[in-house]
C-alpha positions in Angstrom: 9.6 28.3 -10.5 12.1 30.0 -12.7 14.3 30.7 -9.6 14.3 27.0 -8.7 15.3 26.0 -12.3 18.1 28.6 -12.3 19.3 27.2 -9.0 19.2 23.6 -10.3 20.7 24.4 -13.7 23.1 27.4 -13.3 24.8 28.9 -16.3 28.3 27.6 -17.2 30.1 30.5 -15.5 28.5 29.5 -12.2 28.8 25.7 -12.4 31.6 23.8 -10.7 34.3 21.9 -12.5 37.1 19.5 -11.7 40.7 19.4 -12.9 42.4 16.1 -12.5 46.2 16.1 -12.5 47.9 12.9 -13.5 51.5 11.8 -13.6 54.4 10.1 -11.9 55.4 10.8 -8.3 57.6 14.0 -8.3 56.5 15.1 -11.7 55.1 18.4 -10.5 51.4 17.8 -10.2 51.2 19.4 -6.7 53.3 22.4 -7.9 51.1 23.0 -10.9 47.9 22.5 -8.9 49.0 25.1 -6.3 49.8 27.6 -9.0 46.3 27.0 -10.6 44.7 27.2 -7.2 46.3 30.6 -6.5 45.3 31.9 -9.9 41.7 30.9 -9.4 41.7 32.5 -5.9 43.1 35.7 -7.4 40.2 35.8 -9.9 37.8 35.5 -7.0 34.8 34.6 -9.0 34.4 30.9 -7.9 34.9 28.9 -4.8 38.0 26.8 -5.1 39.1 23.6 -3.3 42.5 22.0 -3.6 42.6 18.2 -2.9 46.3 17.3 -2.8 46.6 13.5 -3.1 49.1 13.2 -0.2 47.0 15.2 2.2 43.8 13.4 1.2 45.6 10.0 1.6 46.7 11.0 5.1 43.2 12.1 6.2 40.8 9.9 4.2 42.7 6.8 3.3 45.5 6.4 5.9 44.7 2.7 6.2 45.6 2.0 2.6 48.9 0.9 1.2 50.4 1.8 -2.1 49.4 -1.4 -3.8 47.6 -1.0 -7.2 44.3 -2.0 -5.6 44.7 0.4 -2.7 45.8 3.3 -5.0 42.7 2.7 -7.1 40.5 2.8 -3.9 42.2 6.0 -2.8 41.6 7.7 -6.1 38.0 6.6 -6.2 37.5 8.2 -2.8 39.2 11.4 -4.0 36.9 11.3 -7.1 33.8 11.0 -4.9 34.8 14.0 -2.7 35.7 16.0 -5.9 32.4 15.2 -7.5 30.5 16.4 -4.4 32.5 19.6 -4.3 31.9 20.1 -8.1 28.2 19.4 -7.7 27.9 22.2 -5.2 29.8 24.7 -7.3 33.4 24.4 -6.1 36.4 23.6 -8.2 38.5 20.7 -6.8 41.9 19.5 -8.0 42.7 15.8 -7.7 45.0 13.1 -9.2 44.7 10.1 -11.6 42.3 10.6 -14.4 41.7 6.9 -15.3 40.2 5.9 -12.0 38.5 9.3 -11.3 36.5 9.0 -14.5 34.8 5.9 -12.9 34.5 7.4 -9.4 31.8 10.0 -9.8 
């Protein structure tokens, strides 16, 4: 019983978390995310997943345009994937805070 509770409610140092990078195109979000990603990998104490917006768009949302509506759909998709990775203990990075807050 205790083991099941510990599995369902791990301590903070074993829980997943998400970092959302926001900003204009070319502002350095991907560069900063890659640096953070490598630092977390160096620590080696958590699984880490990097969700780069351009790569996710290419593989998950390639049918979408860059209209406001389609950008919001894309970010919601990224938010969903990020929330699933976080829920299972990973640490994803994804863009656009405003829409992602409503995605998971």
